[in-house]
C-alpha positions in Angstrom: -0.1 -0.2 0.0 1.0 3.1 -1.3 -0.1 6.0 1.7 1.9 8.7 0.8 0.8 8.3 -2.6 -2.6 7.7 -2.2 -2.9 11.4 0.7 -0.1 13.4 -2.1 -3.4 13.1 -4.7 -6.2 13.7 -2.0 -4.1 17.2 -0.8 -4.9 17.6 -4.6 -8.3 17.2 -4.7 -8.9 19.2 -1.3 -7.3 22.3 -3.2 -9.9 21.5 -6.1 -12.7 21.6 -3.3 -11.8 24.8 -1.6 -11.1 26.2 -5.1 -15.2 25.7 -5.8 -16.0 27.0 -2.3 -14.9 30.9 -4.0 -17.9 30.5 -6.3 -20.4 30.6 -3.3 -17.7 32.8 -1.4 -18.6 35.7 -4.2 -22.7 34.9 -3.6 -22.1 35.5 -0.4 -20.0 38.8 -0.9 -22.5 40.2 -4.2 -25.9 39.4 -1.3 -24.1 41.2 1.6 -24.6 37.7 3.3 -21.2 38.4 5.4 -21.7 35.6 8.0 -22.0 32.8 5.6 -19.1 34.7 3.5 -17.0 34.7 6.9 -17.7 30.9 7.1 -16.7 30.3 3.5 -13.6 32.1 3.7 -12.7 29.6 7.1 -13.6 27.0 5.5 -11.3 27.9 2.3 -8.4 28.9 4.5 -8.5 25.5 6.7 -8.7 23.2 3.9 -6.4 25.0 1.3 -3.8 24.7 4.3 -4.1 21.1 5.3 -3.8 20.6 1.4 -0.5 22.2 0.9 0.6 20.8 4.1 -0.1 17.2 3.3 1.4 18.0 -0.6 4.7 19.3 0.9 4.9 16.3 2.9 4.0 13.8 0.3 5.5 15.0 -3.1 8.8 13.8 -3.1 7.3 10.6 -2.4 6.8 9.1 -5.9 5.9 5.6 -6.9 5.2 3.7 -10.2 3.3 0.9 -8.5 -0.3 2.5 -7.8 -2.5 -1.1 -7.5 -5.5 -1.1 -7.5 -5.8 -1.4 -3.1 -4.1 1.9 -4.0 -7.1 3.2 -5.8 -10.2 1.6 -3.8 -8.2 3.3 -0.8 -8.0 6.4 -2.3 -11.3 7.1 -3.8 -13.1 5.6 -0.5 -11.1 8.4 2.0 -11.4 10.8 -0.9 -15.2 11.0 -0.3 -15.3 11.3 3.0 -12.6 13.8 3.6 -14.7 16.1 0.7 -17.4 15.6 2.6 -15.8 16.4 6.1 -14.6 19.4 4.4 -17.7 20.4 2.1 -19.6 20.1 5.7 -17.8 23.1 7.3 -19.9 26.0 5.8 -23.0 24.7 6.8 -21.8 24.1 10.2 -19.6 27.7 10.3 -22.1 29.6 9.5 -24.9 28.2 11.9 -27.2 27.0 8.6 -26.9 23.8 9.8 -26.0 24.0 13.7 -25.4 19.8 13.9 -22.1 18.6 12.9 -23.7 15.3 12.5 -26.4 16.7 10.1 -23.9 19.1 8.0 -22.1 16.3 7.3 -25.3 14.0 6.4 -26.6 17.2 4.1 -23.2 17.2 3.0 -22.5 13.7 1.8 -25.9 13.6 0.5 -25.1 16.3 -1.8 -21.7 14.9 -3.3 -23.5 11.0 -3.4 -26.3 12.7 -5.2 -28.3 11.0 -3.3 -30.8 14.5 -2.3 -32.0 12.9 1.2 -32.3 16.1 3.3 -32.5 16.7 6.9 -33.5 20.6 6.6 -36.7 21.3 7.5 -36.7 24.6 6.0 -35.3 25.5 2.6 -36.4 28.6 0.9 -35.7 31.3 4.0 -31.6 29.9 4.2 -29.1 32.2 2.0 -28.3 32.1 -1.6 -25.0 30.9 -1.0 -25.8 28.2 1.6 -28.1 26.8 -1.2 -26.0 27.7 -4.0 -22.8 25.1 -2.3 -25.3 23.2 -1.5 -26.4 22.1 -5.6 -22.9 22.8 -6.2 -21.7 19.8 -4.4 -24.2 17.7 -6.3 -23.1 18.7 -9.3 -19.4 18.2 -8.2 -20.3 14.5 -7.1 -22.4 14.0 -10.0 -19.0 13.3 -12.3 -16.6 12.5 -9.4 -14.1 13.6 -7.4 -12.1 11.2 -8.9 -12.4 12.1 -12.6 -12.4 15.7 -11.6 -9.1 15.4 -10.4 -7.8 13.0 -13.2 -9.0 16.3 -15.4 -7.1 18.8 -13.7 -3.9 17.2 -12.9 -2.5 15.1 -16.0 0.6 13.8 -14.1 -1.7 10.5 -12.6 -0.7 7.7 -15.5 -1.8 4.9 -15.0 -3.2 5.0 -11.6 -5.7 7.4 -12.8 -7.0 4.4 -14.9 -7.3 2.4 -11.6 -8.7 5.4 -9.3 -11.4 6.1 -12.5 -12.6 2.3 -12.6 -13.1 2.2 -8.2 -15.0 5.3 -8.8 -17.2 4.8 -11.8 -20.3 3.4 -11.9 -21.7 0.1 -13.7 -19.7 -3.2 -14.1 -18.8 -2.3 -17.9 -15.2 -0.6 -18.2 -15.3 -0.2 -21.8 -15.6 3.5 -20.9 -12.9 3.8 -19.3 -9.9 4.9 -22.0 -6.0 4.1 -21.8 -6.2 7.9 -22.4 -7.6 8.7 -19.2 -7.0 12.4 -18.8 -8.1 13.3 -22.3 -11.7 10.9 -21.5 -12.0 13.0 -18.4 -11.8 16.1 -19.9 -14.2 15.4 -22.4 -16.2 13.9 -20.0 -16.6 17.3 -18.4 -16.8 19.6 -21.5 -20.0 16.8 -21.8 -21.3 17.6 -18.7 -20.4 21.1 -18.6 -22.3 21.5 -22.1 -25.3 19.8 -21.0 -25.1 22.2 -18.1 -25.2 25.6 -20.3 -28.1 23.6 -22.3 -30.1 23.3 -19.6 -29.8 26.5 -17.7 -30.8 28.2 -20.8 -33.8 26.3 -21.4 -35.3 26.5 -17.8 -34.2 30.5 -17.9 -37.0 30.4 -20.9 -39.1 29.0 -18.6 -39.3 31.7 -16.0 -36.4 30.7 -13.8 -34.3 33.6 -12.8 -30.4 32.4 -13.2 -30.1 31.5 -9.8 -32.8 29.1 -9.8 -31.9 27.9 -13.1 -27.9 27.0 -12.0 -29.3 25.1 -9.1 -31.9 22.7 -10.6 -29.5 22.1 -13.6 -26.9 20.9 -10.5 -29.3 18.9 -9.3 -31.0 17.1 -12.5 -27.9 16.4 -14.6 -26.4 15.1 -11.2 -28.9 13.1 -10.6 -29.0 14.2 -7.3 -32.6 16.2 -6.9 -31.6 19.1 -4.1 -33.8 21.8 -4.7 -33.7 25.4 -3.5 -37.5 25.1 -3.3 -39.6 23.8 0.1 -41.5 22.1 -2.3 -39.4 21.1 -5.1 -40.1 21.6 -8.9 -43.9 21.5 -7.5 -43.4 25.0 -6.7 -43.0 26.3 -10.7 -46.4 24.4 -11.6 -44.8 24.6 -15.2 -45.5 22.0 -17.3 -43.2 23.7 -19.8 -40.3 23.0 -16.8 -41.2 19.6 -15.8 -40.7 18.5 -19.1 -37.2 20.0 -19.6 -36.6 18.6 -16.6 -37.8 15.1 -17.2 -35.9 15.0 -20.8 -32.4 16.1 -18.8 -33.0 13.6 -16.4 -33.7 10.6 -18.7 -30.5 12.2 -20.3 -28.3 12.3 -17.4 -29.1 8.6 -16.4 -27.8 7.3 -19.7 -24.2 6.4 -20.4 -22.0 9.6 -20.7 -19.5 7.2 -22.9 -22.3 7.0 -25.0 -22.1 11.1 -25.6 -18.6 10.6 -26.0 -18.6 8.3 -28.8 -21.2 10.1 -30.2 -19.1 13.5 -30.4 -16.3 11.4 -32.4 -18.5 10.3 -34.8 -19.6 6.9 -33.5 -23.3 6.7 -33.7 -23.8 3.0 -34.4 -23.1 2.7 -30.5 -26.5 3.4 -30.0 -28.2 1.0 -32.2 -26.6 -2.0 -30.4 -26.4 -0.5 -27.4 -28.4 -3.0 -25.0 -28.5 -0.9 -22.0 -29.3 2.2 -24.3 -32.5 0.2 -25.5 -33.7 -1.2 -22.3 -33.1 2.3 -20.4 -35.6 4.1 -22.7 -38.4 1.3 -23.3 -37.9 1.0 -19.2 -38.6 4.8 -18.7 -41.5 4.8 -21.7 -43.7 1.2 -20.1 -43.0 2.4 -16.4 -44.6 6.1 -17.5 -47.6 4.8 -19.3 -48.3 1.9 -16.5 -47.8 4.8 -13.8 -50.2 7.4 -15.3 -52.7 4.8 -16.1 -54.5 4.6 -12.3 -54.0 8.2 -11.8 -56.4 9.2 -14.4 -59.5 10.5 -13.3 -58.5 9.9 -9.5 -55.9 12.2 -9.0 -55.5 14.0 -12.5 -58.2 14.8 -15.1 -56.7 13.2 -18.3 -54.3 11.1 -19.8 -52.0 14.1 -20.8 -52.0 15.3 -17.3 -51.3 12.2 -15.6 -48.5 11.3 -17.7 -46.7 14.5 -17.3 -46.6 13.5 -13.6 -46.2 10.1 -13.8 -43.2 10.7 -16.2 -41.4 13.1 -14.7 -41.6 10.9 -11.2 -41.0 8.0 -13.2 -37.6 9.6 -14.6 -36.9 11.4 -11.4 -36.7 7.8 -9.4 -35.3 5.6 -12.6 -32.3 7.9 -12.5 -32.2 8.4 -8.6 -32.6 12.0 -9.0 -35.1 13.1 -6.4 -36.7 15.6 -7.9 -40.7 15.2 -7.1 -43.8 17.6 -8.6 -46.1 15.5 -6.4 -46.2 14.1 -3.1 -46.1 10.0 -4.9 -46.5 8.9 -1.4 -50.5 9.5 -1.9 -50.7 8.4 -5.3 -52.7 4.5 -5.7 -51.6 1.7 -4.6 -50.1 0.6 -8.7 -48.2 3.8 -9.5 -46.7 3.6 -6.3 -45.2 -0.3 -6.9 -44.4 1.2 -10.0 -41.8 3.7 -8.3 -40.6 1.2 -5.6 -39.7 -1.4 -8.3 -37.9 1.7 -10.2 -36.1 2.1 -7.5 -33.8 -1.4 -7.2 -33.1 -0.4 -11.0 -31.6 2.9 -11.2 -29.5 4.2 -14.1 -27.1 3.3 -16.6 -23.6 2.6 -16.5 -21.4 5.2 -16.6 -24.1 7.8 -15.5 -24.5 9.7 -12.6 -27.3 7.9 -11.8 -27.3 5.2 -8.6 -29.2 2.4 -8.5 -28.2 -1.5 -9.2 -28.0 0.1 -12.9 -29.8 -1.3 -16.1 -27.2 -3.3 -17.4 -27.1 -5.3 -14.2 -30.8 -5.9 -14.2 -30.8 -6.3 -18.2 -27.8 -9.2 -17.9 -29.9 -11.0 -15.0 -32.9 -10.6 -17.7 -30.9 -12.1 -20.8 -29.4 -14.7 -18.3 -32.8 -15.8 -16.9 -33.8 -16.7 -20.5 -31.0 -18.2 -21.8 -31.8 -21.1 -18.7 -35.2 -21.7 -19.6 -34.4 -22.2 -22.9 -31.2 -24.5 -21.8 -33.6 -26.4 -19.3 -36.2 -26.9 -22.1 -33.3 -28.0 -24.5 -30.8 -29.5 -22.6 -28.6 -31.1 -25.5 -29.2 -27.1 -27.4 -26.4 -24.3 -27.2 -27.3 -21.2 -26.0 -25.6 -18.0 -25.0 -26.2 -14.5 -23.3 -25.9 -11.4 -25.5 -25.0 -8.0 -24.6 -24.3 -5.3 -27.4 -24.6 -8.1 -29.7 -21.8 -9.7 -28.0 -21.9 -12.8 -25.9 -20.7 -12.4 -22.4 -18.4 -14.5 -20.5 -19.7 -16.1 -16.8 -16.4 -14.1 -15.2 -19.2 -11.0 -16.1 -22.3 -12.8 -15.5 -20.9 -13.7 -12.2 -19.4 -10.3 -11.4 -23.2 -8.9 -12.0 -24.5 -11.7 -9.6 -22.0 -11.0 -6.9 -22.5 -7.5 -6.8 -26.6 -7.9 -6.5 -26.5 -10.0 -4.2 -23.7 -7.6 -1.9 -26.1 -5.0 -2.7 -29.1 -6.5 -1.5 -27.2 -8.1 1.8 -26.2 -4.2 2.2 -29.6 -3.3 1.5 -30.6 -5.7 4.5 -28.6 -4.7 6.8 -29.3 -1.1 6.3 -32.3 -1.7 7.2 -31.6 -3.7 10.4 -29.4 -1.2 11.5 -32.3 1.6 11.0 -35.2 -1.1 12.8 -33.0 -0.2 15.9 -33.6 3.1 16.5 -35.6 3.6 19.4 -38.4 5.1 18.0 -39.4 1.7 16.3 -39.9 2.7 12.8 -42.4 1.0 10.9 -40.9 -1.7 8.3 -42.0 0.2 5.3 -39.9 3.3 6.6 -36.9 1.3 7.4 -36.9 -0.8 4.3 -37.6 2.2 2.5 -34.8 4.7 3.9 -32.0 1.7 3.4 -33.4 1.7 -0.6 -32.9 5.3 -1.3 -30.0 6.0 0.6 -28.3 2.8 -1.0 -30.0 3.6 -4.1 -29.0 7.4 -3.9 -32.4 8.5 -4.5 -33.6 10.4 -2.1 -37.0 10.5 -1.1 -39.0 7.6 -0.5 -42.5 6.4 1.3 -43.5 6.7 4.5 -41.6 9.3 6.6 -39.3 9.9 4.3 -41.9 10.2 1.7 -41.2 13.1 -1.0 -42.7 15.7 1.2 -40.4 14.6 3.9 -37.3 14.6 5.4 -34.3 12.9 7.4 -34.3 15.1 10.5 -35.9 12.9 13.1 -33.5 9.9 12.5 -31.2 9.9 15.8 -27.3 10.7 15.2 -25.8 6.9 15.1 -28.7 6.4 12.1 -27.6 9.8 10.2 -24.0 8.5 10.4 -24.5 5.2 9.3 -27.0 6.2 6.4 -23.8 8.7 5.5 -22.0 5.7 5.2 -24.6 3.6 3.0 -24.5 7.1 0.6 -21.1 6.5 0.2 -20.8 2.7 -0.7 -23.8 3.1 -3.0 -22.5 5.6 -4.5 -19.5 4.0 -5.3 -20.8 0.8 -5.8 -20.7 -0.8 -2.7 -17.0 -2.9 -3.7 -15.3 -0.3 -3.7 -15.9 0.8 0.1 -17.2 -2.4 1.6 -13.5 -4.1 0.6 -11.6 -2.0 2.7 -13.1 -4.2 5.8 -11.7 -7.3 4.4 -8.4 -8.8 6.0 -7.6 -9.7 2.7 -7.2 -6.4 1.3 -4.8 -5.2 4.2 -2.7 -8.1 3.8 0.8 -7.6 2.2 1.6 -9.5 -1.0 
């Protein structure tokens, strides 16, 4: 294990994070929010000084042997430290008086979960709301991808770190020219950010609201500066724009990269892309049907609300235009089922990922064919290519570990002295590990997470990080093998 190299890279990340705090600092000064400006200034100074000191101590220690273990350790620690630093402005300013709750809110932001402990949002100063939403945008593409894009000297280690942080089982999106790939992903990300911001401004939002909602959309995070989330605007145009961009954010960003280099054929043969759009379309219609005449007047209005909520849950964004916890049982069931799926691999979304669900479904069909015709030779194909057993075993292993971690999280939540019902406990586990945000019952779209005791909030912070980093990256650190020397 090369601890010096790991912390050298983390020190660079700390400087990057403190650099981004200049934006809310400027907003605070511009709006006369001087107490909050001081909180950001103190945080920038503290984080920068620590980052510089660690960098100077470790910069002379070089290693060309950056291993996969180093990648797992660096990625996990970077998310812990980034959240610890990002929570300081909330805590120093008094916007969130408890550091436990400030850390929870920040981890929820960086992991793009969108679970909040805030009971009143709109009364908070703009600088705090901007930083809260900016944590989404930074965490959406990932700290490591950001660091690799900015610091071109990570080399082969950069590939291992991005592999440890990137969501999804397919690594075809990780280019050997990792620095160039990371830069291109950020160019795409920024381009979509500008486009959505402009479109939302056409819908009547001011620049601040447009930016903060765009941050939450493209990062599939869900933090809104309004108490009623996107429902505050009651605008069909805004609902449609955000729905479209949530769907776009749930796609594999590697597909956008291929589109930029002229490889449009990938869209036609990509199994996950086609399955993702099919799930969205079918789920939107199915969820809309029970709403007609009971919640909304006609199919058009029902589809408007159902498609928004389906996109929000499927991509694990967490925005809301309605209290779906009050919807008919079948519509709620559709949303509940989508919480297990998530976005595409290589997207900013959480969850199990569409590619894994598609793999398991296709393999189940293959097994049934094999049972019906034992002498036949059948294969499971993704993107038109047969998949190997190793890929399938990886998918099965992940899904098993994911379910086990959900059950563990549910068990820990149910130990709370308040004695939460099973729906609340399991729903909380599902939406935090899946980075979705709002769930059902006590954590529904009109509720928040403030009522949980501190130890539950700390564990949920861990659960959100584990879910964002695809379980393996975090839990592998708790195995004896990881720390064993070769």
